[in-house]
N, C-alpha and C positions, 0 to 999 in steps of 0.2 A: 653578443646576445643580451647582456644586461642593458646596454644602451637601447636596443630595439624594444625590450620590455618596458623601459622607462618611457619611451616615445608612445607606445601603445597605451599605457596607463594615462599619460597626459591627454592623448587624443580622446580616450574614452571619457575621461573626466570633463573635457570640453563639451562633448556631446551631451552628457548628463546635465551639466549646468544650464545649457541653453535650450534643451529640448524636453527634458523630463520635469514636469511640475511637481514640486515637493516643498512645502513650507514657503510658498511664493509670497506670503505676506511679509517676509523679511526683505523683499526687494525694495530698495528706495523708490519713493514715489516722486521724487524731484531732486533738484540740486540747489544747495546754498552756494552761490558763487563766491561768497566772501565770509571768512570766519568772523571778521570784525562786525559785519552787518548782522550775522546770526546772533552774536553776543549782545548786540544792541536791541534786539527784538524783545519786547516785553514778554515775560513768562518762559523764555528759552532756558534760563538757568545756566547758560554757557558764560564762561569768564574768559576774556581776551586780554592778553598782555603783549604790547609791541616792545620788542627788545632792541631792534635796529630799524631805522627808517629805510624806506625805499631809496634806491640810488641808481645812477647810470654807470654801467661798467663798460670799459673799452679793452681791447686786446689787439695787439699788432699781429696780423696774419698775412704772410707773404702770398702773393698770387700763385707762386710756384707750389706752395704747400697745398692750397685748396685745389689746384689743377690736378694734383696727383690723387685726390680722394676717389675711391671707387664710387660708382654710380649709386650704390645702395646706401651711402652715408650722406647725411646733410653736411653742408659746408660748415666749417668752424666759424661761428659768428664773431665778427670784429666788435660788435656792440650789442649789449643786452640791457634792457630795463629790469633791474632786480627788484622784486616786490619787497615790502617790509618783512622782516623776520619776526615771527610771533610764537606765542605759546597759547594753546586753547584748551580749556578744561570743559569736558562735556559730562554732565550727570546722566547716567544711564546710556552712555555712548557705546557704540559697537564698532568693531573693526573686522573686516572680512578680507581674507587673502586666499580665497579658493583659487584664483588665477594668480600664478606666481609672478606674473609681470605687472601686477597692479596692487595697490593698497586702497581699500575703500573704507573711509572714515564716515560713520553714519551717526547723525544726531538722534536724540530721543524722539524727535518728530518724524523719523524715518526718511530724512532727506540726506543725501550725500553732501559732505562738506568739501566743496570743490578744491579750494586752495590748500587743504590739509591732506587731500588724497593724492594718489599718483597713478597714472596709467601710461604704460610703456609699450612701444611697438618693437618687439624683439627683432623682427626682420629688418628694421631700419635703425634700430638703436636710437630712438627719439621719443620724446614725450608728446602726448596728444591731449586735447582739452578734456576737462572733467566730464563733459557730456558724452564722451566716448568711453567712459569707464565701463569695463565688462560687467560690473555688478548690476548695471541698469538693464542689461539684457538677460541676466541670470534668472533661471526659473527654479533651479534645484538648490536648496539651502539646507545645510546641516543646522540643527538647533544650536544656538550659541552656547558656548561654555560660559557659565556665569562666574564672575570673580568679584568677591566682596573686597572693598577697599579701593585704593587709588592705583591705577595701572598707567605707567608711562610707556608709550609705544616708541620703540627705536626702529620700527620697520620702515624701509625706504624703497621697496619695490625693485624691479629690474634685477641686476646682478646680485644684490644682497639677498634676494629671495632664494638663491641657490648656493649661498655660502661664499660669495665673492669677497675676498679680503679687501680689495680696493674700495668697493662700495661701503663696506662696514666702516673702514677708517675715515672715509671722506663724507659719506652721506648719512651714516647712522650715528656714530659716536659723538660728533659735534652737536647733535641735538641736545645732549646733556648740558652743554654750555648754556643753551637758551633756557633750559629748565632752571639752572642755577641762577642765571641773571634775573629770571622772573620770580625768584625767591620761593620756588616750589620744591626744592630738592628734599627737604625734610618731610614733606607730605607724601612722598611716593612710597607705597607699599611694595609694588612689583614693577619690574622692568621687563618689557615684552620684546623678545627676539624671535628669530625664525626657528632656530634649532640649537638646543643645548649641546648637540654632538659637535658643533663647530667650536673646536677648542679655543681658537683665537678670540671668539666673541665672549665666551665666559671669562677667559683670562684677562681681557682688557677691562671688563666690569669689576672683577674681583680686585684688580689693581687700584681701582678708585674707591675701594672701601665698601662697595656694594656686597652684601652677603649672598652666599650661594642660594639660600632659600628664597631670596627676592627675585631671582632670575627665572622667568617662565617663558615658554615658547608656544608656538601654534601647532605643535605636533601632539596628537594627530588631528586636533580640531582647529580648522582654519577660520573659525568664526567665534569671536570673543565678545561678551557683554561685560562691561565693567560698571561697578557702582559709580566710579568717577574715572573717566578716561582722559589722560593728558596726552596731547599730541602737539607737534610743532610744524611750522612751515618746512618745506624741503630746504635742505642746507643750501643748495644751489638755486633756490627759487624756481625750480622746475625747468631751469635752463642748463647751460654749459659752464658758466662762469662761477668759480668758487670764491667765497668771501675770505678776506684776510683773517677774520676772527676765528675761522675753523682751524687754520694751521697754528695760530697763536694758542688756542685752547689745547690742541694736541701736545704742543711743546710744554706748556705749563703743567698739564696733567701727568705726563709720562717721563719727561726728562730728569726730574729729581731722582727718581728710583734708578734710572739708567746710569746715573753718575757712579753709583757703587759698583756696577758691573765694569764700567770703564777703568775704575781703579784696580780691579782684580784680574782683568783679561785684556790682552793687547789685541787691538784690531788695526789693520792697515788703514791709513787715511786714503789710500787709493783702492776703491771698491769696484770689483767686477761682480755683478749680480748674475749668476748662472741659472739657467732653467733646466739644468740636468736632472732636477727632481720633478719636473713637470711632464705631463703626458703628451704635450703638443707645444708648438711654437718654439722649438729648440733651435740652437745655432748649429748649422751643419758643420761649419769649419771652426768649431769652438777650440779645438786644440791649437790651431794656428792663432786664433784671437788671443788665447791666454798666453801663448808664448810671446806674442808681440807686447802685450800688456805687462807681462812679468819684467820685461826689460826696463819698464818705468816704475817698478816697485809695487805693481798691483797684486792683490790677492783675490782669489775667487771665493764666493760665498753662495751656498744654496740656502735660501732663507728659511725653508721649512725645517732646517736643522737647528734654528735659533729660537730662543724664547722672545717674548715681546720686549723685555728689558734689554736683551742682547741686540735685537734689531734696532731699538731706539739708540742704544749706545754706539752701534756701528755707524749708523747714518749721521748721528749728531757730530761724530768725530771725523767725518769724511771730508777730504779736500777735493775729491773728484769722484763722481759715480758714473759707471758705464754699465749698460745692460740692454737686453731686448725688452720691448714693450710688454707689459704684463702687470698683474696685480701687485707683485713684489715691489715695484718701483714707487708705489704709493708711500713707502717709508721715507721718501724724500721730504715728507711733512716734518721730519725731525732734523733736516739738514739746516746748517747755518746759512744765512743769506750770503750770496756770492759763490756758493758751491756749484760748479758746472755739472750738467748732466749731458752725457753723450748717449743718445737713445737709438737703438737699432729698430727700424721699422720695416716689416715686410712690405713689398710694393703693394700687396693686396690688403694691407691693414694700416693705411696712413690715417691715423686718428690724432686729434688734437688734444687729448686729455692732458698729457704732460707738457705740451707746448703752452697750454693755458695755465696749468698749475705752477710751473716754473716761473711764469711771469708774476704771479702773486707772491711767490716765495723769494723773488729777486735772485733767481738762479739762472745763469746763462744756459741756453738750451741749444744742443747741437744734434739735430736729427740726421741719422744716416739711413737712407732709404734704399732697400735692395732693388735689384733690377727687375724689370717687368716679367721676365720669364720664370720667376719664382712662383707667380700666381698659377693656381691649378684649377680654380673653379670660378663661377660667376655669381655666387651668392654668399652672403655674409657668414652664415653658419659654418660653411666649409672653409672659406678663405681665412677666417680668423684663427684656424688651427694649423695652417701651413707652417712648415719650418722656414728658415731664412738663411741666406749666405751673406756674410759680412764682407764688404769690400775693404781689404786690408790697407790699401793705399789711402782710401778715404778716411779710415780710422786713424791712421798715422797723422794725416793732415788735421783732423779734428783734435787730436791730442795736442798738437803744436799750437793750435789756436786757443784751446781751453786752458793751457798752462803757460805761464810766463816763461820765456826762454831760459832765464837764469835760474828758475826755481826747480826745474826738473828736467833732466836729460837721460836718455836711455843709457843703461850700463853696457859696457863692452861684453860681447859674448865670450 
Protein backbone atom coordinates (compact mmCIF):
# COMPACT_ATOMS: atom_id res chain seq x y z
CA UNK A 1 0.00 0.00 0.00
CA UNK A 2 2.83 2.41 0.87
CA UNK A 3 4.45 1.73 -2.52
CA UNK A 4 1.13 2.42 -4.27
CA UNK A 5 0.69 5.71 -2.41
CA UNK A 6 4.23 6.73 -3.33
CA UNK A 7 3.55 6.06 -7.01
CA UNK A 8 0.29 8.02 -6.86
CA UNK A 9 2.07 11.01 -5.28
CA UNK A 10 4.80 10.92 -7.92
CA UNK A 11 2.23 10.73 -10.71
CA UNK A 12 0.19 13.56 -9.20
CA UNK A 13 3.32 15.65 -8.85
CA UNK A 14 4.18 15.01 -12.50
CA UNK A 15 0.76 16.21 -13.62
CA UNK A 16 0.99 19.31 -11.43
CA UNK A 17 4.43 20.23 -12.69
CA UNK A 18 3.59 20.03 -16.38
CA UNK A 19 -0.07 21.05 -16.50
CA UNK A 20 -0.86 23.44 -13.67
CA UNK A 21 0.67 26.92 -14.14
CA UNK A 22 2.10 28.43 -10.96
CA UNK A 23 5.16 30.68 -10.70
CA UNK A 24 5.94 29.83 -14.33
CA UNK A 25 8.43 32.69 -14.50
CA UNK A 26 10.90 30.37 -12.77
CA UNK A 27 10.98 28.09 -15.82
CA UNK A 28 14.29 28.50 -17.70
CA UNK A 29 13.95 30.39 -20.97
CA UNK A 30 16.89 28.67 -22.63
CA UNK A 31 19.98 26.52 -22.22
CA UNK A 32 23.64 27.39 -21.78
CA UNK A 33 25.26 24.39 -23.44
CA UNK A 34 28.62 25.07 -21.80
CA UNK A 35 29.57 26.26 -18.32
CA UNK A 36 32.88 27.52 -19.73
CA UNK A 37 31.10 29.63 -22.36
CA UNK A 38 28.69 30.99 -19.75
CA UNK A 39 31.56 32.13 -17.52
CA UNK A 40 33.24 33.80 -20.49
CA UNK A 41 30.19 35.96 -21.19
CA UNK A 42 30.55 39.55 -20.05
CA UNK A 43 28.41 40.32 -17.03
CA UNK A 44 27.50 36.70 -16.20
CA UNK A 45 29.38 36.82 -12.89
CA UNK A 46 30.00 33.07 -13.22
CA UNK A 47 33.45 31.66 -12.41
CA UNK A 48 34.72 28.52 -14.15
CA UNK A 49 37.68 26.37 -13.08
CA UNK A 50 38.80 23.37 -15.13
CA UNK A 51 40.26 20.70 -12.85
CA UNK A 52 40.92 17.88 -15.34
CA UNK A 53 41.06 18.15 -19.13
CA UNK A 54 38.86 16.17 -21.49
CA UNK A 55 40.13 12.73 -22.50
CA UNK A 56 39.19 9.61 -24.43
CA UNK A 57 38.23 6.59 -22.32
CA UNK A 58 38.25 2.96 -23.43
CA UNK A 59 36.86 -0.20 -21.88
CA UNK A 60 37.14 -3.84 -22.93
CA UNK A 61 33.61 -5.24 -23.27
CA UNK A 62 33.09 -8.76 -24.58
CA UNK A 63 30.50 -9.36 -27.27
CA UNK A 64 28.96 -12.03 -25.04
CA UNK A 65 28.40 -9.53 -22.22
CA UNK A 66 26.59 -7.03 -24.43
CA UNK A 67 24.60 -9.79 -26.11
CA UNK A 68 23.07 -10.69 -22.74
CA UNK A 69 21.88 -7.16 -21.95
CA UNK A 70 18.09 -6.85 -21.75
CA UNK A 71 16.52 -4.84 -24.55
CA UNK A 72 15.71 -1.90 -22.26
CA UNK A 73 19.39 -1.25 -21.41
CA UNK A 74 21.87 0.57 -23.60
CA UNK A 75 24.97 -1.42 -24.50
CA UNK A 76 28.02 -0.88 -22.34
CA UNK A 77 30.10 1.59 -24.37
CA UNK A 78 33.61 0.44 -25.18
CA UNK A 79 34.66 4.05 -25.83
CA UNK A 80 33.58 7.42 -24.46
CA UNK A 81 34.78 10.96 -24.93
CA UNK A 82 34.92 12.32 -21.39
CA UNK A 83 34.48 16.10 -21.16
CA UNK A 84 36.60 18.29 -18.91
CA UNK A 85 35.91 18.08 -15.17
CA UNK A 86 35.13 21.54 -13.81
CA UNK A 87 33.75 23.62 -10.95
CA UNK A 88 31.33 26.48 -11.64
CA UNK A 89 30.30 29.25 -9.24
CA UNK A 90 27.00 30.98 -10.02
CA UNK A 91 25.99 34.17 -8.17
CA UNK A 92 22.25 34.00 -7.58
CA UNK A 93 22.15 30.47 -9.00
CA UNK A 94 19.19 28.17 -8.52
CA UNK A 95 18.85 24.42 -8.38
CA UNK A 96 15.58 22.55 -8.98
CA UNK A 97 15.00 18.87 -8.28
CA UNK A 98 11.20 18.65 -8.42
CA UNK A 99 11.69 15.72 -10.76
CA UNK A 100 13.73 13.18 -8.83
CA UNK A 101 15.37 11.82 -11.99
CA UNK A 102 16.90 15.16 -12.92
CA UNK A 103 18.91 18.05 -11.56
CA UNK A 104 18.37 21.50 -13.06
CA UNK A 105 21.13 24.04 -12.44
CA UNK A 106 19.85 27.49 -13.42
CA UNK A 107 21.97 30.63 -13.84
CA UNK A 108 20.87 34.09 -12.72
CA UNK A 109 19.79 34.90 -16.30
CA UNK A 110 17.20 32.07 -16.03
CA UNK A 111 18.98 29.71 -18.43
CA UNK A 112 19.66 26.06 -17.66
CA UNK A 113 23.38 25.25 -17.43
CA UNK A 114 23.41 22.17 -19.62
CA UNK A 115 26.69 20.47 -18.73
CA UNK A 116 26.20 21.05 -14.98
CA UNK A 117 22.64 19.69 -14.98
CA UNK A 118 21.51 16.09 -15.38
CA UNK A 119 18.45 14.48 -16.90
CA UNK A 120 17.91 10.77 -16.53
CA UNK A 121 15.52 8.29 -18.16
CA UNK A 122 14.49 5.88 -15.37
CA UNK A 123 12.89 3.41 -17.80
CA UNK A 124 16.13 3.02 -19.75
CA UNK A 125 18.62 4.00 -17.07
CA UNK A 126 20.41 6.40 -19.39
CA UNK A 127 21.22 10.10 -19.63
CA UNK A 128 19.53 12.38 -22.19
CA UNK A 129 20.62 15.79 -23.57
CA UNK A 130 20.10 18.98 -21.57
CA UNK A 131 17.39 20.11 -23.98
CA UNK A 132 15.27 17.23 -22.66
CA UNK A 133 15.55 18.31 -19.02
CA UNK A 134 12.02 18.16 -17.50
CA UNK A 135 12.39 21.64 -15.99
CA UNK A 136 12.03 23.11 -19.50
CA UNK A 137 8.48 21.68 -19.66
CA UNK A 138 7.62 22.41 -16.08
CA UNK A 139 4.83 24.93 -15.39
CA UNK A 140 4.35 24.56 -11.63
CA UNK A 141 7.18 25.88 -9.44
CA UNK A 142 7.46 26.23 -5.71
CA UNK A 143 9.01 29.57 -4.76
CA UNK A 144 12.71 28.91 -4.16
CA UNK A 145 14.04 28.57 -0.66
CA UNK A 146 16.59 31.37 -0.34
CA UNK A 147 19.95 30.53 1.27
CA UNK A 148 22.44 33.26 2.10
CA UNK A 149 26.06 32.29 1.67
CA UNK A 150 27.78 29.80 -0.61
CA UNK A 151 26.07 26.47 -1.25
CA UNK A 152 27.92 23.51 -2.79
CA UNK A 153 25.57 21.06 -4.48
CA UNK A 154 26.30 17.34 -4.20
CA UNK A 155 23.11 16.37 -6.04
CA UNK A 156 23.70 13.94 -8.87
CA UNK A 157 20.25 12.86 -10.04
CA UNK A 158 19.06 9.37 -10.88
CA UNK A 159 19.49 6.89 -8.07
CA UNK A 160 21.06 9.39 -5.70
CA UNK A 161 17.75 11.25 -5.65
CA UNK A 162 16.11 8.35 -3.87
CA UNK A 163 18.92 7.57 -1.47
CA UNK A 164 21.03 5.10 -3.44
CA UNK A 165 24.35 4.37 -1.73
CA UNK A 166 26.07 3.44 -5.01
CA UNK A 167 25.38 6.81 -6.63
CA UNK A 168 26.25 8.70 -3.46
CA UNK A 169 29.74 7.18 -3.24
CA UNK A 170 30.49 7.29 -6.96
CA UNK A 171 28.54 10.25 -8.37
CA UNK A 172 28.18 12.65 -5.44
CA UNK A 173 31.05 12.47 -2.94
CA UNK A 174 33.89 12.72 -5.50
CA UNK A 175 32.55 16.16 -6.46
CA UNK A 176 34.18 17.32 -3.23
CA UNK A 177 37.55 16.48 -4.73
CA UNK A 178 36.88 18.86 -7.62
CA UNK A 179 35.92 21.59 -5.14
CA UNK A 180 39.12 20.97 -3.18
CA UNK A 181 41.28 21.06 -6.29
CA UNK A 182 39.62 24.31 -7.39
CA UNK A 183 40.65 25.87 -4.06
CA UNK A 184 37.06 26.53 -2.98
CA UNK A 185 36.67 24.23 0.03
CA UNK A 186 37.07 26.96 2.64
CA UNK A 187 34.56 29.21 0.90
CA UNK A 188 31.66 26.75 1.25
CA UNK A 189 29.03 27.58 3.89
CA UNK A 190 26.61 24.74 3.12
CA UNK A 191 26.70 21.37 1.40
CA UNK A 192 23.45 20.41 -0.32
CA UNK A 193 22.25 16.78 -0.27
CA UNK A 194 18.91 15.15 -0.99
CA UNK A 195 17.81 14.04 2.42
CA UNK A 196 19.43 14.27 5.85
CA UNK A 197 17.55 11.12 6.83
CA UNK A 198 20.00 9.17 4.66
CA UNK A 199 22.38 8.26 7.45
CA UNK A 200 25.21 7.25 5.13
CA UNK A 201 25.20 10.66 3.42
CA UNK A 202 25.52 12.60 6.65
CA UNK A 203 28.05 10.13 8.06
CA UNK A 204 30.37 10.42 5.07
CA UNK A 205 30.35 14.23 5.22
CA UNK A 206 30.96 14.40 8.96
CA UNK A 207 33.91 12.06 8.44
CA UNK A 208 35.52 14.75 6.27
CA UNK A 209 35.24 17.41 8.96
CA UNK A 210 32.11 19.05 7.58
CA UNK A 211 29.95 20.27 10.46
CA UNK A 212 26.43 19.00 10.93
CA UNK A 213 24.95 22.50 10.62
CA UNK A 214 26.60 22.86 7.20
CA UNK A 215 24.60 19.95 5.76
CA UNK A 216 21.29 21.03 4.22
CA UNK A 217 18.86 19.13 2.04
CA UNK A 218 16.04 19.73 -0.42
CA UNK A 219 13.37 18.41 1.93
CA UNK A 220 10.65 19.65 1.70
CA UNK A 221 11.56 22.42 -0.79
CA UNK A 222 13.09 21.05 -3.99
CA UNK A 223 13.83 24.53 -5.36
CA UNK A 224 16.84 26.39 -3.92
CA UNK A 225 18.23 29.88 -4.59
CA UNK A 226 21.73 30.53 -3.28
CA UNK A 227 23.64 33.75 -2.91
CA UNK A 228 26.47 31.79 -4.52
CA UNK A 229 25.89 28.31 -5.92
CA UNK A 230 28.88 26.02 -6.48
CA UNK A 231 28.31 23.07 -8.81
CA UNK A 232 30.59 20.63 -10.60
CA UNK A 233 30.51 18.64 -13.79
CA UNK A 234 29.07 15.11 -13.42
CA UNK A 235 31.74 12.78 -12.03
CA UNK A 236 31.31 10.41 -14.97
CA UNK A 237 30.90 13.21 -17.46
CA UNK A 238 27.30 12.27 -18.12
CA UNK A 239 28.34 8.84 -19.42
CA UNK A 240 29.21 5.42 -18.02
CA UNK A 241 33.00 5.53 -17.62
CA UNK A 242 34.28 6.54 -14.18
CA UNK A 243 37.50 8.55 -13.72
CA UNK A 244 40.45 7.16 -11.79
CA UNK A 245 40.60 10.31 -9.66
CA UNK A 246 37.22 9.45 -8.08
CA UNK A 247 38.49 6.21 -6.54
CA UNK A 248 41.79 7.81 -5.54
CA UNK A 249 39.89 10.53 -3.68
CA UNK A 250 37.72 8.00 -1.84
CA UNK A 251 40.77 6.07 -0.65
CA UNK A 252 42.62 9.20 0.45
CA UNK A 253 39.57 10.60 2.21
CA UNK A 254 38.37 7.56 4.12
CA UNK A 255 41.05 4.90 4.49
CA UNK A 256 43.15 6.69 7.14
CA UNK A 257 40.27 6.56 9.64
CA UNK A 258 39.51 2.97 8.64
CA UNK A 259 43.01 1.93 9.69
CA UNK A 260 42.07 2.29 13.36
CA UNK A 261 39.08 0.00 12.84
CA UNK A 262 41.29 -2.62 11.17
CA UNK A 263 43.57 -2.59 14.17
CA UNK A 264 40.72 -3.24 16.59
CA UNK A 265 38.47 -5.65 14.70
CA UNK A 266 39.26 -8.68 12.62
CA UNK A 267 37.65 -8.98 9.18
CA UNK A 268 38.11 -11.94 6.89
CA UNK A 269 40.15 -11.15 3.75
CA UNK A 270 37.64 -13.32 1.86
CA UNK A 271 34.43 -11.32 1.75
CA UNK A 272 30.96 -12.47 0.77
CA UNK A 273 28.53 -9.54 0.51
CA UNK A 274 25.10 -10.85 1.46
CA UNK A 275 21.84 -9.12 0.53
CA UNK A 276 19.95 -10.82 3.36
CA UNK A 277 19.26 -7.30 4.68
CA UNK A 278 17.77 -6.15 1.36
CA UNK A 279 14.12 -6.18 0.30
CA UNK A 280 14.85 -7.64 -3.13
CA UNK A 281 17.47 -9.23 -5.40
CA UNK A 282 18.42 -11.82 -2.84
CA UNK A 283 20.28 -15.06 -3.55
CA UNK A 284 17.76 -17.91 -3.47
CA UNK A 285 20.34 -20.59 -2.70
CA UNK A 286 22.42 -18.45 -0.36
CA UNK A 287 22.85 -21.20 2.23
CA UNK A 288 24.53 -23.41 -0.38
CA UNK A 289 26.63 -20.48 -1.65
CA UNK A 290 27.82 -19.65 1.86
CA UNK A 291 28.63 -23.29 2.58
CA UNK A 292 30.76 -23.50 -0.55
CA UNK A 293 32.53 -20.24 0.23
CA UNK A 294 33.12 -21.14 3.88
CA UNK A 295 35.37 -23.98 2.73
CA UNK A 296 37.66 -21.33 1.25
CA UNK A 297 37.67 -19.20 4.41
CA UNK A 298 34.98 -16.71 3.40
CA UNK A 299 32.82 -14.88 5.91
CA UNK A 300 29.45 -13.26 5.11
CA UNK A 301 28.70 -9.59 5.77
CA UNK A 302 25.43 -7.66 5.61
CA UNK A 303 26.75 -4.18 4.95
CA UNK A 304 23.86 -2.31 6.56
CA UNK A 305 25.17 -3.60 9.88
CA UNK A 306 28.54 -1.84 9.41
CA UNK A 307 29.59 1.77 9.80
CA UNK A 308 31.37 3.63 7.01
CA UNK A 309 34.73 3.10 8.68
CA UNK A 310 34.03 -0.61 9.09
CA UNK A 311 33.04 -0.99 5.44
CA UNK A 312 36.16 0.86 4.32
CA UNK A 313 38.29 -1.36 6.56
CA UNK A 314 36.56 -4.53 5.35
CA UNK A 315 37.04 -3.83 1.66
CA UNK A 316 40.52 -2.32 1.93
CA UNK A 317 41.72 -5.54 3.55
CA UNK A 318 39.92 -7.89 1.17
CA UNK A 319 41.82 -10.39 -0.98
CA UNK A 320 38.68 -11.46 -2.84
CA UNK A 321 35.11 -10.10 -2.90
CA UNK A 322 32.05 -12.12 -3.90
CA UNK A 323 28.45 -10.96 -4.03
CA UNK A 324 25.31 -10.17 -6.01
CA UNK A 325 25.07 -6.95 -8.01
CA UNK A 326 23.83 -4.12 -5.83
CA UNK A 327 24.73 -0.81 -4.24
CA UNK A 328 26.88 -2.44 -1.55
CA UNK A 329 29.50 -3.55 -4.04
CA UNK A 330 30.43 0.10 -4.64
CA UNK A 331 32.62 -0.30 -1.56
CA UNK A 332 35.16 -1.93 -3.90
CA UNK A 333 36.29 1.69 -4.29
CA UNK A 334 38.29 0.95 -1.13
CA UNK A 335 39.86 -2.27 -2.44
CA UNK A 336 43.53 -2.57 -3.27
CA UNK A 337 44.46 -3.00 -6.95
CA UNK A 338 44.50 -6.65 -7.97
CA UNK A 339 41.63 -7.68 -5.67
CA UNK A 340 39.28 -9.91 -7.72
CA UNK A 341 35.50 -9.43 -7.74
CA UNK A 342 33.13 -12.31 -8.46
CA UNK A 343 29.78 -10.67 -9.23
CA UNK A 344 26.44 -12.49 -9.33
CA UNK A 345 24.19 -11.06 -12.05
CA UNK A 346 20.56 -12.06 -12.64
CA UNK A 347 19.97 -12.89 -16.31
CA UNK A 348 17.53 -9.97 -16.37
CA UNK A 349 19.96 -7.47 -14.84
CA UNK A 350 23.16 -7.81 -16.84
CA UNK A 351 24.62 -4.35 -16.27
CA UNK A 352 28.17 -3.13 -16.78
CA UNK A 353 28.56 -0.90 -13.72
CA UNK A 354 31.10 -3.08 -11.95
CA UNK A 355 32.62 -4.43 -15.16
CA UNK A 356 33.56 -0.82 -15.87
CA UNK A 357 34.59 0.16 -12.34
CA UNK A 358 36.82 -2.87 -11.75
CA UNK A 359 38.75 -2.00 -14.92
CA UNK A 360 39.55 1.46 -13.46
CA UNK A 361 40.51 -0.08 -10.12
CA UNK A 362 42.70 -2.75 -11.76
CA UNK A 363 40.58 -5.51 -10.22
CA UNK A 364 39.96 -8.78 -12.08
CA UNK A 365 36.22 -9.16 -12.73
CA UNK A 366 34.35 -12.47 -12.92
CA UNK A 367 30.65 -12.05 -13.79
CA UNK A 368 28.43 -15.08 -13.06
CA UNK A 369 25.17 -14.66 -14.97
CA UNK A 370 22.12 -16.63 -13.85
CA UNK A 371 20.03 -18.64 -16.29
CA UNK A 372 17.38 -17.03 -18.46
CA UNK A 373 14.46 -18.68 -16.65
CA UNK A 374 15.11 -16.47 -13.62
CA UNK A 375 13.60 -13.52 -15.53
CA UNK A 376 9.99 -12.88 -14.56
CA UNK A 377 9.08 -9.67 -16.39
CA UNK A 378 9.92 -7.62 -19.45
CA UNK A 379 10.50 -4.19 -18.04
CA UNK A 380 13.38 -2.81 -16.04
CA UNK A 381 11.51 -1.68 -12.93
CA UNK A 382 10.29 -5.24 -12.25
CA UNK A 383 13.29 -7.20 -13.49
CA UNK A 384 15.75 -5.22 -11.38
CA UNK A 385 14.14 -6.62 -8.23
CA UNK A 386 14.09 -10.31 -9.12
CA UNK A 387 15.97 -12.77 -6.92
CA UNK A 388 18.67 -14.95 -8.48
CA UNK A 389 20.05 -18.46 -8.25
CA UNK A 390 23.82 -18.97 -8.31
CA UNK A 391 25.30 -21.79 -10.38
CA UNK A 392 27.51 -23.47 -7.77
CA UNK A 393 29.68 -25.21 -10.37
CA UNK A 394 30.33 -21.90 -12.10
CA UNK A 395 31.11 -20.28 -8.76
CA UNK A 396 33.65 -22.98 -7.90
CA UNK A 397 35.32 -22.51 -11.28
CA UNK A 398 35.43 -18.73 -10.81
CA UNK A 399 37.06 -19.17 -7.42
CA UNK A 400 39.77 -21.36 -8.94
CA UNK A 401 40.48 -18.72 -11.59
CA UNK A 402 40.39 -15.81 -9.16
CA UNK A 403 42.80 -17.37 -6.69
CA UNK A 404 46.26 -18.72 -7.38
CA UNK A 405 46.14 -22.51 -6.89
CA UNK A 406 48.77 -22.51 -4.18
CA UNK A 407 47.37 -19.60 -2.23
CA UNK A 408 44.00 -20.95 -1.22
CA UNK A 409 42.44 -24.39 -1.26
CA UNK A 410 39.12 -25.51 0.22
CA UNK A 411 39.37 -27.19 3.60
CA UNK A 412 38.24 -30.74 4.10
CA UNK A 413 34.70 -31.12 5.44
